[in-house]
C-alpha positions in Angstrom: -17.3 -203.1 56.0 -15.8 -199.6 57.7 -17.9 -197.5 60.3 -17.4 -193.3 60.5 -19.0 -190.6 61.0 -17.1 -188.8 58.1 -18.1 -188.3 54.8 -15.6 -188.6 53.1 -11.7 -189.5 53.0 -12.1 -192.7 54.8 -9.2 -194.8 54.7 -9.5 -198.5 53.0 -8.4 -200.9 55.8 -8.8 -203.9 54.0 -5.5 -206.6 52.1 -3.4 -204.6 49.4 -4.6 -204.2 46.1 -3.2 -205.6 43.3 -2.3 -203.9 39.4 -6.0 -204.3 36.9 -8.0 -205.9 40.7 -11.7 -204.7 39.8 -12.8 -203.1 43.0 -16.4 -201.5 44.2 -17.1 -199.8 47.3 -21.1 -199.0 48.4 -22.8 -197.0 51.4 -25.0 -197.4 54.0 -26.1 -194.1 56.2 -27.2 -194.5 59.6 -29.3 -191.3 61.0 -31.9 -190.3 63.5 -34.9 -191.8 61.7 -33.2 -195.0 61.0 -31.4 -196.7 59.4 -30.6 -196.7 55.0 -30.3 -199.6 53.0 -26.6 -199.9 51.3 -26.1 -197.7 48.2 -25.9 -199.4 44.4 -21.9 -200.5 44.2 -19.6 -197.7 42.8 -17.0 -199.5 41.0 -12.8 -199.0 39.6 -10.4 -200.5 38.2 -6.5 -200.8 39.9 -3.7 -199.3 37.3 -0.3 -200.6 36.9 1.4 -201.0 39.8 4.9 -202.3 39.3 7.1 -201.8 36.5 7.0 -205.7 35.5 3.7 -204.6 34.5 4.8 -202.8 31.9 5.3 -205.3 28.4 5.0 -202.0 26.2 8.3 -200.3 25.0 9.3 -196.6 24.8 8.6 -195.7 21.2 9.4 -192.6 19.6 11.7 -191.0 16.4 14.8 -189.5 18.1 15.9 -187.1 15.2 14.6 -184.0 13.6 13.6 -183.2 9.7 15.0 -180.5 7.6 12.0 -178.3 8.1 12.8 -178.4 12.2 14.2 -176.2 14.3 15.6 -178.7 17.4 18.1 -176.3 18.6 17.0 -172.8 18.1 15.5 -170.3 20.7 12.3 -170.7 19.5 12.4 -174.8 18.4 10.7 -175.7 15.7 9.7 -179.6 15.8 6.8 -181.2 13.8 3.9 -183.7 15.5 4.8 -187.5 15.5 2.4 -189.5 14.0 2.0 -193.2 14.8 0.2 -196.4 13.0 -0.4 -200.1 13.7 -2.4 -202.2 12.9 -3.3 -205.6 15.1 -6.1 -208.4 14.7 -8.6 -209.2 17.7 -9.4 -212.6 17.6 -13.0 -213.0 19.0 -15.5 -211.2 21.0 -14.3 -208.7 23.3 -15.1 -209.1 26.9 -12.9 -206.1 28.1 -10.0 -203.9 26.6 -8.2 -201.6 28.7 -5.7 -199.1 27.8 -3.0 -197.6 29.0 -0.9 -194.6 27.5 1.5 -191.5 28.0 2.8 -189.9 25.1 5.3 -187.2 26.3 5.1 -184.1 25.7 1.6 -184.6 24.9 -0.6 -186.7 23.0 -3.7 -187.5 20.9 -5.4 -191.2 20.7 -7.3 -192.8 18.2 -8.9 -196.3 17.3 -10.3 -196.9 14.0 -10.0 -193.0 13.7 -11.9 -191.9 16.6 -10.7 -190.0 19.0 -10.5 -191.3 22.2 -11.5 -189.3 25.3 -12.0 -185.4 25.5 -8.8 -184.7 27.1 -6.3 -181.6 26.1 -2.6 -181.3 26.7 -2.3 -184.6 28.4 -0.8 -185.9 30.1 -0.2 -183.5 32.7 3.6 -182.4 33.0 5.9 -183.3 35.6 10.0 -183.5 36.1 9.9 -186.7 33.7 12.8 -187.6 34.8 11.3 -188.6 38.3 7.8 -189.4 37.8 5.6 -190.1 34.3 1.8 -189.7 34.7 0.0 -191.9 32.5 -3.8 -192.3 31.3 -6.3 -195.5 31.5 -9.0 -196.1 28.9 -12.2 -198.5 28.8 -11.4 -198.9 25.4 -14.4 -201.9 25.1 -16.8 -200.4 23.2 -13.9 -199.2 20.0 -12.2 -202.7 19.6 -14.4 -204.5 17.0 -13.5 -207.9 15.3 -10.8 -208.3 13.1 -8.8 -205.8 12.0 -8.0 -202.6 14.1 -5.9 -199.4 14.0 -4.2 -197.9 16.8 -2.8 -194.2 15.9 -1.4 -191.8 18.5 0.1 -188.2 17.7 2.6 -186.6 19.2 3.2 -183.0 20.6 5.9 -181.5 22.4 4.7 -180.1 25.4 6.9 -178.9 28.3 8.9 -182.7 27.4 10.5 -180.8 24.1 9.9 -177.1 24.5 11.2 -173.4 24.1 14.1 -172.7 25.1 14.4 -169.6 27.0 16.4 -169.2 29.9 17.6 -172.3 31.0 14.4 -174.2 30.9 14.9 -177.6 31.3 14.8 -180.1 28.3 14.1 -183.8 28.3 14.6 -184.8 24.2 12.4 -186.1 21.6 8.6 -187.0 21.9 8.5 -190.1 22.5 5.3 -192.7 24.5 4.5 -196.0 25.5 0.9 -197.8 25.3 -0.5 -201.1 26.3 -3.7 -202.2 25.1 -5.3 -205.2 27.2 -7.8 -207.4 25.8 -10.0 -210.4 28.0 -12.1 -212.2 25.4 -15.3 -214.2 26.5 -13.5 -217.1 26.0 -10.9 -216.5 28.6 -8.1 -215.7 26.4 -5.6 -212.5 26.4 -4.1 -210.6 23.8 -1.9 -207.6 25.1 -1.0 -204.8 22.3 2.5 -202.8 22.9 4.4 -200.0 21.4 7.4 -200.6 20.1 9.5 -201.2 16.8 6.2 -202.8 15.0 4.3 -199.4 14.6 4.9 -197.0 11.4 5.9 -193.0 12.7 6.1 -190.2 10.2 7.4 -186.9 11.1 5.8 -185.0 7.9 1.7 -184.5 9.0 -0.2 -181.6 8.8 0.9 -180.3 12.4 4.4 -178.2 11.5 5.3 -177.1 14.2 3.8 -177.1 18.0 5.2 -175.6 20.9 3.3 -174.3 23.7 4.8 -170.8 24.3 5.0 -170.3 20.8 2.1 -171.6 19.1 1.1 -174.3 16.5 1.8 -174.2 12.5 -1.2 -176.3 10.6 -0.6 -176.7 6.8 -3.7 -178.8 5.8 -2.6 -179.5 2.3 -0.2 -182.0 4.4 -3.1 -183.9 5.9 -3.2 -187.8 5.2 -7.0 -189.2 5.3 -7.4 -192.3 7.1 -3.8 -192.4 8.3 -5.3 -193.8 11.8 -7.9 -196.2 10.1 -7.8 -199.6 8.4 -6.0 -200.1 5.2 -4.1 -196.4 5.1 -1.1 -197.1 3.1 2.0 -196.3 4.9 4.6 -197.5 3.2 6.4 -194.4 3.2 6.7 -194.0 6.7 9.4 -195.1 9.0 10.2 -197.7 11.3 9.2 -196.7 15.0 12.5 -196.8 16.9 12.8 -198.2 20.4 13.9 -195.5 22.5 15.3 -195.1 26.3 13.1 -194.4 29.2 13.2 -190.4 30.3 13.7 -191.8 33.7 10.6 -191.8 35.9 8.5 -193.4 37.3 4.9 -194.3 35.3 2.0 -193.8 37.9 -1.5 -193.8 37.4 -2.7 -189.6 36.7 -4.7 -188.9 39.9 -5.4 -185.0 38.6 -7.7 -183.9 36.6 -7.0 -183.4 32.9 -7.5 -180.2 31.1 -10.8 -180.7 28.9 -12.6 -177.5 27.0 -14.3 -176.4 30.1 -16.7 -173.4 28.1 -16.8 -172.0 24.7 -17.0 -168.1 24.1 -18.2 -165.9 21.4 -15.9 -163.0 20.4 -17.9 -159.6 20.7 -16.0 -157.4 18.1 -13.4 -157.2 15.5 -11.8 -153.9 14.8 -9.4 -153.8 11.5 -6.5 -151.0 13.1 -4.6 -151.3 10.3 -5.7 -152.9 6.2 -5.9 -156.8 6.6 -4.7 -156.7 10.0 -8.2 -157.5 11.9 -8.4 -157.5 15.9 -10.7 -160.3 17.6 -11.8 -158.9 21.0 -13.5 -161.9 22.9 -14.3 -160.0 25.7 -12.6 -161.9 28.4 -9.3 -162.2 29.0 -9.4 -166.0 28.8 -7.4 -169.2 28.3 -7.2 -171.8 25.7 -7.6 -171.7 21.9 -9.4 -170.3 19.0 -11.5 -172.2 16.6 -11.7 -170.7 12.8 -14.1 -171.4 9.8 -12.7 -169.7 6.6 -13.1 -169.8 2.7 -9.7 -168.9 0.7 -7.7 -170.5 -1.8 -5.1 -173.4 -1.3 -1.8 -172.2 0.0 -3.3 -169.3 1.3 -2.5 -168.9 5.3 -4.1 -167.4 8.2 -1.9 -165.8 11.1 -3.2 -165.8 14.4 -1.2 -163.9 17.0 -2.3 -163.7 20.7 -2.3 -160.9 23.6 -4.3 -159.7 26.4 -4.2 -156.1 25.8 -4.1 -153.6 23.0 -1.9 -150.3 22.4 -3.7 -147.0 21.8 -3.6 -147.5 18.1 -5.6 -150.7 18.7 -2.9 -153.0 17.5 -1.6 -155.8 20.3 0.2 -154.9 22.8 2.8 -157.8 22.9 5.3 -156.2 25.3 4.6 -158.3 28.1 4.8 -161.5 26.5 8.6 -161.0 26.1 10.4 -163.9 23.8 7.4 -166.6 23.5 5.5 -165.6 20.1 2.3 -167.2 20.9 1.2 -167.7 17.2 -0.5 -170.4 15.7 -0.9 -170.4 11.5 -3.5 -172.4 9.3 -2.6 -173.2 5.6 -5.9 -173.6 3.7 -6.0 -176.8 1.2 -8.9 -174.5 -0.6 -12.1 -176.4 0.0 -15.7 -174.9 1.4 -16.1 -174.8 4.8 -12.4 -175.3 6.3 -12.5 -175.1 10.1 -9.3 -175.4 12.7 -8.3 -175.3 15.8 -4.7 -176.3 17.3 -4.2 -179.5 19.9 -0.6 -178.7 21.2 -0.8 -175.5 22.3 -2.8 -172.6 24.2 -2.6 -169.4 24.8 -4.0 -166.5 27.4 -5.4 -164.2 25.7 -8.3 -161.5 25.2 -7.3 -159.9 21.9 -6.2 -162.1 18.4 -4.8 -160.4 15.5 -5.9 -162.1 12.2 -4.2 -161.5 9.1 -4.0 -163.3 5.8 -7.6 -164.1 6.3 -9.4 -164.8 2.6 -12.2 -161.7 2.9 -13.2 -160.1 5.9 -13.8 -162.0 8.6 -17.1 -161.8 10.8 -17.8 -162.1 14.8 -19.7 -166.3 13.5 -16.3 -167.2 12.2 -14.7 -167.6 15.8 -14.9 -168.9 18.4 -13.3 -169.4 21.9 -12.7 -172.9 23.7 -11.7 -172.3 27.6 -9.6 -174.4 28.6 -8.3 -175.7 32.3 -7.6 -178.5 34.6 -11.7 -180.1 34.7 -12.6 -179.6 38.4 -16.0 -178.8 40.0 -16.8 -175.0 40.9 -17.8 -175.1 44.2 -18.4 -172.0 45.2 -20.7 -169.0 44.5 -20.5 -165.1 45.9 -22.5 -162.6 45.0 -22.9 -158.8 46.9 -25.1 -156.1 46.6 -21.9 -154.0 45.7 -21.2 -154.6 41.9 -17.2 -153.5 42.1 -16.6 -156.3 44.5 -18.3 -159.0 42.2 -16.4 -157.9 39.3 -13.6 -158.7 41.8 -14.4 -161.5 42.4 -15.2 -163.0 38.9 -12.0 -161.8 37.7 -10.8 -164.0 40.3 -12.6 -166.8 39.2 -11.2 -166.6 35.5 -7.7 -165.6 37.0 -7.8 -168.6 38.9 -9.2 -171.6 36.5 -7.0 -169.5 33.9 -3.9 -170.9 35.8 -5.3 -174.5 36.0 -2.7 -176.8 33.5 -1.5 -180.0 35.7 -0.3 -177.5 37.5 -1.1 -174.0 39.6 0.8 -171.5 37.2 1.6 -168.5 37.9 0.7 -167.1 34.4 -0.8 -168.4 31.2 0.4 -165.8 28.2 4.2 -165.6 28.3 7.6 -167.7 28.0 6.8 -168.7 31.9 3.8 -170.2 33.3 6.0 -171.9 35.8 5.1 -173.4 39.0 5.7 -170.8 41.4 5.6 -171.8 45.0 5.2 -168.6 46.7 2.3 -167.0 44.7 0.0 -170.0 45.6 0.5 -169.7 49.7 -2.5 -168.8 50.7 -3.7 -168.3 47.3 -5.0 -172.1 47.3 -6.9 -171.9 49.7 -8.8 -169.5 48.8 -9.2 -171.2 45.4 -10.3 -174.3 47.2 -13.7 -172.2 47.9 -14.2 -172.1 44.2 -12.9 -174.9 43.0 -12.4 -178.7 44.0 -8.6 -178.4 43.9 -7.4 -181.5 46.6 -6.5 -183.7 43.4 -4.7 -180.9 42.1 -2.6 -179.5 45.2 -2.1 -183.2 45.8 -0.4 -183.7 43.0 1.3 -180.6 42.9 2.9 -181.8 46.2 4.3 -184.9 44.5 6.1 -182.3 42.6 7.3 -180.2 44.8 9.0 -183.2 46.8 10.3 -184.7 43.4 12.0 -181.3 42.8 13.7 -181.5 46.3 17.8 -182.5 46.1 19.6 -184.6 48.2 20.3 -181.9 50.2 17.0 -180.9 51.2 16.9 -178.3 49.5 13.5 -177.0 47.9 13.0 -175.0 44.5 11.1 -172.3 43.9 9.3 -173.3 40.7 7.6 -177.1 40.7 8.1 -178.9 38.9 11.6 -177.9 38.4 11.5 -176.5 34.6 13.8 -173.6 36.0 15.9 -174.7 38.5 16.1 -171.8 41.2 17.4 -173.2 44.5 18.0 -169.9 46.2 16.8 -171.4 49.4 14.6 -169.1 50.9 11.5 -169.9 53.5 9.0 -167.8 51.9 8.4 -169.3 48.9 9.1 -173.7 49.7 6.7 -172.2 52.6 3.8 -173.4 50.4 4.7 -177.0 50.6 3.4 -177.8 54.0 0.9 -174.5 54.0 -0.8 -175.9 51.4 -0.8 -179.4 52.8 -2.1 -178.2 55.7 -4.9 -176.4 53.8 -5.7 -179.5 52.3 -6.0 -181.2 55.8 -8.5 -178.3 56.6 -10.3 -177.9 53.7 -10.6 -181.6 52.6 -10.2 -184.0 55.3 -7.1 -185.0 53.4 -4.7 -186.0 55.4 -2.9 -188.2 53.1 -0.7 -185.6 52.1 0.8 -184.5 55.4 1.4 -188.6 55.8 3.3 -188.4 52.4 5.6 -186.4 52.3 6.1 -185.5 56.2 9.9 -186.6 56.1 10.5 -184.7 53.2 9.0 -181.3 54.7 11.2 -182.5 57.9 14.3 -182.8 55.9 13.9 -179.7 54.4 13.1 -177.6 57.3 16.2 -179.2 59.1 18.5 -178.2 56.0 17.7 -174.6 56.2 18.6 -174.7 60.2 21.8 -176.6 59.6 22.9 -174.6 57.0 21.9 -171.2 57.6 20.2 -170.4 61.0 22.0 -168.2 62.9 21.0 -167.4 66.9 17.8 -168.7 65.9 17.1 -166.1 63.3 16.5 -167.3 59.8 18.7 -164.9 57.8 17.5 -165.6 54.3 15.4 -164.2 51.4 15.0 -163.9 48.1 12.1 -162.0 47.5 11.1 -159.7 50.0 7.1 -158.9 50.1 7.2 -159.2 46.7 5.6 -156.8 44.2 4.4 -153.7 47.1 2.7 -150.8 45.6 6.1 -148.7 44.5 6.7 -145.1 45.0 6.5 -144.4 41.2 3.6 -145.9 39.2 6.7 -146.9 36.2 8.2 -149.0 38.6 8.0 -152.6 39.3 9.4 -153.0 42.4 10.0 -150.3 45.1 13.4 -148.6 45.7 12.0 -147.3 48.9 14.0 -148.6 51.9 10.8 -147.1 54.1 8.5 -149.6 52.1 10.5 -152.6 51.9 10.0 -155.2 54.6 13.6 -156.8 56.2 14.2 -160.4 54.5 15.1 -161.4 58.0 12.4 -160.4 59.7 9.9 -162.6 56.9 13.0 -165.6 56.9 12.6 -166.2 60.4 8.6 -165.1 61.0 8.1 -167.9 58.2 9.9 -170.8 59.5 8.4 -170.0 62.9 4.8 -170.6 61.5 6.1 -173.9 59.6 7.8 -174.9 63.0 4.3 -174.5 64.3 2.5 -176.8 61.3 5.3 -179.4 61.9 4.3 -179.4 65.4 0.7 -180.0 64.5 1.8 -182.7 62.3 3.7 -184.5 64.0 0.9 -184.7 66.9 -1.7 -186.2 63.4 0.7 -188.9 62.8 1.5 -189.3 66.5 5.3 -188.5 66.5 5.4 -187.3 69.8 9.0 -186.6 69.8 9.5 -184.7 67.3 6.4 -182.4 68.4 8.1 -182.0 71.6 11.1 -180.9 69.1 9.4 -178.3 66.8 7.8 -176.5 69.8 10.6 -176.1 71.8 12.4 -175.0 68.7 9.4 -172.9 67.9 9.7 -170.9 71.6 13.4 -170.4 70.6 12.9 -168.7 67.6 10.0 -166.8 68.8 12.1 -165.5 71.5 14.8 -164.8 69.2 12.5 -163.0 66.4 11.2 -159.9 69.3 14.9 -159.7 70.3 16.0 -159.0 67.2 13.0 -156.9 65.4 10.7 -155.7 68.1 10.7 -152.2 69.1 9.3 -151.6 72.7 9.6 -148.5 72.8 7.5 -147.6 70.0 5.6 -151.1 69.7 7.0 -152.1 66.0 8.9 -154.6 64.2 11.5 -154.1 61.8 10.9 -150.4 59.9 7.0 -150.7 60.8 5.5 -151.8 57.5 1.9 -153.0 57.8 3.9 -156.4 56.7 6.3 -156.9 59.2 4.1 -155.8 61.4 1.2 -157.7 60.0 2.8 -160.9 59.8 4.3 -160.8 63.4 0.6 -160.5 65.0 -0.6 -163.3 62.6 1.4 -165.6 63.1 1.4 -165.4 66.9 4.8 -164.4 67.4 3.7 -160.4 69.4 4.2 -160.8 73.6 0.1 -160.3 74.5 0.6 -157.5 76.4 1.7 -155.7 73.1 -0.7 -156.9 70.2 -3.2 -153.8 70.5 -0.2 -151.4 70.1 0.9 -153.6 67.3 -1.8 -153.5 65.2 -2.4 -149.8 65.7 0.6 -149.4 64.2 -0.7 -151.3 61.2 -4.3 -149.3 61.2 -2.0 -146.3 61.8 -0.5 -146.5 58.7 -2.8 -147.7 56.2 -5.1 -145.2 57.0 -2.5 -141.8 57.3 0.0 -142.9 55.5 -1.6 -144.8 52.1 -4.5 -143.2 52.8 -7.0 -146.3 53.5 -5.4 -147.9 50.9 -3.0 -151.4 50.2 0.8 -151.0 50.6 1.7 -154.7 51.1 3.1 -157.2 48.4 2.5 -160.7 48.1 3.3 -161.9 51.7 1.4 -159.1 53.3 -1.4 -159.6 51.5 -1.7 -162.7 52.5 -3.2 -161.9 55.9 -4.4 -158.5 55.4 -8.0 -158.7 55.2 -7.9 -161.5 58.3 -6.1 -159.7 60.6 -7.7 -156.1 60.1 -11.2 -158.1 60.5 -10.0 -160.4 63.4 -9.6 -157.4 65.4 -12.0 -155.1 64.7 -11.4 -153.0 62.2 -13.6 -155.3 59.4 -14.7 -151.5 57.8 -11.1 -150.6 56.8 -10.8 -154.2 55.4 -14.0 -153.6 53.0 -12.4 -150.1 52.2 -9.4 -151.9 51.2 -11.8 -154.2 49.0 -13.7 -152.0 47.6 -11.4 -149.0 46.6 -11.8 -148.1 43.3 -8.1 -145.9 42.9 -4.9 -146.9 43.2 -3.7 -149.0 44.2 -6.6 -151.7 44.7 -8.4 -154.5 42.8 -10.9 -152.2 42.1 -9.0 -150.2 40.1 -8.0 -153.0 38.3 -11.5 -153.9 37.3 -11.8 -149.5 36.8 -8.8 -150.0 34.5 -10.6 -152.6 32.2 -9.1 -156.2 33.8 -11.0 -159.4 33.7 -8.5 -161.3 35.8 -6.4 -160.4 38.2 -2.9 -158.4 37.6 0.9 -159.3 38.1 1.2 -156.1 39.6 -0.9 -153.0 41.4 0.3 -151.2 38.9 -0.1 -153.7 36.1 -0.9 -151.0 33.2 1.8 -148.2 33.5 4.7 -150.8 34.9 7.4 -151.5 32.2 6.8 -154.6 30.1 9.6 -156.8 31.7 6.7 -157.7 34.4 3.0 -156.9 33.9 1.5 -160.3 33.3 -2.6 -159.1 33.3 -3.1 -162.6 34.3 -1.8 -163.8 37.7 -3.4 -164.8 41.0 -0.7 -163.9 43.4 -1.9 -160.5 44.5 -5.3 -162.3 45.5 -3.7 -162.5 49.0 -6.2 -163.8 51.3 -9.5 -161.7 49.8 -11.0 -164.8 48.7 -10.6 -166.3 51.9 -12.5 -163.2 53.5 -15.2 -162.8 51.1 -16.0 -166.7 51.9 -15.4 -166.8 55.9 -16.3 -163.1 57.0 -18.5 -161.6 54.6 -20.9 -164.9 54.1 -20.0 -165.9 57.3 -18.8 -169.7 56.2 -15.9 -170.9 58.3 -14.6 -174.0 58.4 -13.7 -174.5 62.3 -10.3 -176.3 62.0 -9.3 -176.2 65.4 -11.7 -178.9 66.0 -12.8 -180.2 63.3 -11.6 -180.6 59.6 -13.3 -180.7 55.9 -15.9 -178.5 57.6 -17.5 -181.0 59.5 -18.7 -178.7 62.0 -18.9 -175.0 60.5 -18.7 -171.2 62.4 -21.1 -169.1 60.3 -20.6 -165.4 61.6 -20.8 -163.0 58.8 -19.6 -159.3 59.3 -22.3 -156.9 58.1 -22.3 -153.3 56.8 -24.4 -150.5 56.4 -22.6 -150.4 52.2 -24.0 -153.9 51.8 -27.6 -154.6 51.5 -27.0 -158.1 50.8 -24.6 -161.2 50.7 -25.2 -164.8 48.9 -23.0 -167.2 48.2 -22.6 -171.2 48.6 -19.7 -173.9 49.1 -19.8 -177.5 48.2 -17.8 -179.1 51.4 -17.3 -182.7 51.4 -19.7 -182.7 53.3 -22.1 -181.3 51.0 -23.8 -177.6 49.7 -23.3 -174.9 52.9 -25.3 -172.1 51.7 -25.5 -168.5 53.0 -27.9 -165.4 52.0 -28.6 -162.7 54.2 -30.0 -159.1 53.6 -30.9 -156.3 56.1 -34.1 -154.1 55.3 -34.4 -151.3 58.0 -32.2 -152.9 60.9 -34.1 -155.9 60.1 -31.9 -159.0 59.1 -33.3 -162.3 57.4 -30.8 -165.1 56.9 -31.2 -168.6 55.3 -28.6 -171.0 55.8 -28.2 -174.9 55.3 -26.1 -176.8 57.1 -25.1 -180.5 55.3 -25.7 -183.7 56.7 -23.9 -185.2 59.2 -22.4 -181.8 59.8 -23.2 -178.8 62.7 -22.8 -175.1 63.0 -22.4 -172.6 65.5 -24.2 -169.5 64.2 -23.7 -166.3 65.2 -26.3 -163.9 64.9 -26.1 -160.3 65.1 -28.7 -159.1 67.5 -29.1 -157.9 71.0 -30.6 -160.8 73.0 -32.1 -164.1 71.8 -35.7 -163.1 72.1 -34.6 -160.3 69.2 -34.1 -163.5 67.0 -36.6 -165.9 65.4 -36.1 -168.8 63.0 -39.0 -169.9 60.5 -41.4 -167.4 62.6 -40.9 -169.4 65.7 -38.4 -167.6 68.6 -35.4 -169.4 67.4 -34.0 -170.4 70.8 -37.6 -173.2 70.8 -36.9 -173.6 67.2 -36.1 -177.6 66.5 -32.3 -178.8 65.5 -31.6 -175.0 67.3 -30.4 -174.7 70.8 -28.9 -171.3 72.0 -25.7 -170.8 73.4 -24.6 -167.9 74.5 -24.8 -163.6 73.9 -21.3 -162.8 72.8 -20.4 -159.2 71.8 -23.0 -157.9 69.0 -23.9 -161.6 68.8 -26.5 -163.8 69.6 -25.1 -167.7 69.2 -26.3 -170.8 68.8 -25.9 -174.2 67.6 -27.8 -175.8 65.0 -28.0 -179.2 63.4 -27.8 -180.4 59.7 -30.8 -178.8 58.3 -32.5 -175.8 55.9 -32.9 -172.4 58.3 -34.2 -168.9 58.1 -32.9 -166.2 60.8 -34.2 -163.4 61.0 -33.0 -160.8 64.0 -33.9 -157.2 64.9 -30.4 -155.5 64.1 -30.9 -152.3 66.4 
């Protein structure tokens, strides 16, 4: 037994667990009222931990057919259908199936689909690691004859090939079914050359970017059931392994997480119908139709429309984003693709027999299955819609890795997009396992030299050796520790992170200045609304300033990591390096006369300030440069891109300008999040001017420009802050809401690893009522805006004498209390 004051991330300390081991855990809780009984055991089974555990062979069909186009830029490759019959011998005690089908798979036993996962397994660099899924199929195996069926789609393994996307070969699978009988005998059924396979099924082409084509006339009734005649099928071939190690998938699978109905259909041209889903979403469309044999319904997807009501496709670039269904001519046909997804609000429908109606369609929303951990609402409808846009944008881009966009010929795991974004996202969704997996992708993409790419998995081999994008590697590991008390990513990747920082220092650093930068303050608002990037040198932040400030920040994180892992020598080395970098940084970039950094952009001053590089005696003047420039030159609007926006809202609020942060958050004109809402957006744009910029780069569903807005909503408006300096995983919470006369109420909740934290405040006629919930096994420091303790009550009593409430101090405009876990209702006179 392990005794701990933690509620999660309690490390197992027993003997090493072996493959297939059946394990359990249970909990007993000690409180101030005594000790509970033991809980009922929760059980799990260990996976296949060693290569020797796998008897199965990699199996496939390494060739194309006359209807395929394997070498074209828009690859066409039909799905591979595999089947095998086997006989079970006795009464079954347990049956477990392990499978990885690359790029994507569907699994059937005796005609029944196994699992409700979609687009599995999760994407990786298949030469480094391959994820497998595990299913308990005890109830699916019947006595005597059984049939296994597997369909392989192409996914990222055999993908569309724009701009040098990595390609891994023809689809293949590995599958192992282990059956344990009641009499103690065992049987193993594996993928091998005894399987039969055909590529002449109904899925004629499938591609993540281009879509899926399905011909119902090619359906093979009963192909995955007993007794099907597969004499004209081919014999499966043993294929080479892709090279990666087989590992159990720990991050969640993609699933259908919501079904939405369309809100309108228009007909801008005869026979061309436009379906409006009412929301920019990611997933697929299910259709119902009646028609003649060989009628072909074509669906094409887009985020926005042209003025004439037809699809705007310019920003999709090379992706064809088209699904096709060929009817077999029976009554009541329905279909949806299985090996593709699209980012869309609008669907162009052509070839539909008759006139379509809304009831003929439904949208399946697909993203990684994870708990929605946060709720947030205010009295400001624009702020609420911005948050809703963020919610849809975040989940749209969870696809086994955090992608930049879900609709065009890209959909890559850009590191820079998620540095601070991952923190904001962690309030909305439980993204612990997703980001832990992505850190594995990053390390697997690291070169022997130590270089880390800007994209992981490295389907695009972009090794620019900049700092600001790969910095996400360390920043996200730190986030996982702070938010979830998950130290394992730090422990697991420490050596890799250390190798990268040393590589960058030895390869590029000159006199403690890091000159490497590729992207600058990416996607700042340009001076001309038709531009993607600014051409004005005065708006651009010096890349050397960005590279050096980020390197300094990363040294601080590595010092922290080293201390956590008891690597004191490393910690001291990083502390000394930090001092030297800070000194060189200020010598090169700080102007003592004007009290500005670089060319005085908001980003240059803000990053220097928030990373702790500004000498204490100059902080006030540097901050004044930020506010003066924002208020006077940019008329209280955003002037930053991806880098500066990571700290803008918190940086302003922490230094007494919450009013300016709130105005920026609720502006309705360009450039602002509110401008996107006012322009009809239902997700977050890639560019502040996404409705006027050139089509080369104006995705309507990116989340990188959220910056620290979602963090600010929870930590500042709702006042739910993780006291990460002294605790992690919200073991101790700081509750400190920032209020404004422009808000009547804020209510929010966050399901932390310890339980649900709630904050709901409202102000009426200078009287604040604040309901808070502090989870079991935690405590909180509560900051209540009031002039003195006697102006504060809790559940009708003087707060200082209420149960589990202790007055601590008066600090500025706040009265501060310490509270234990529980539910509280504070009231206070605010003036």
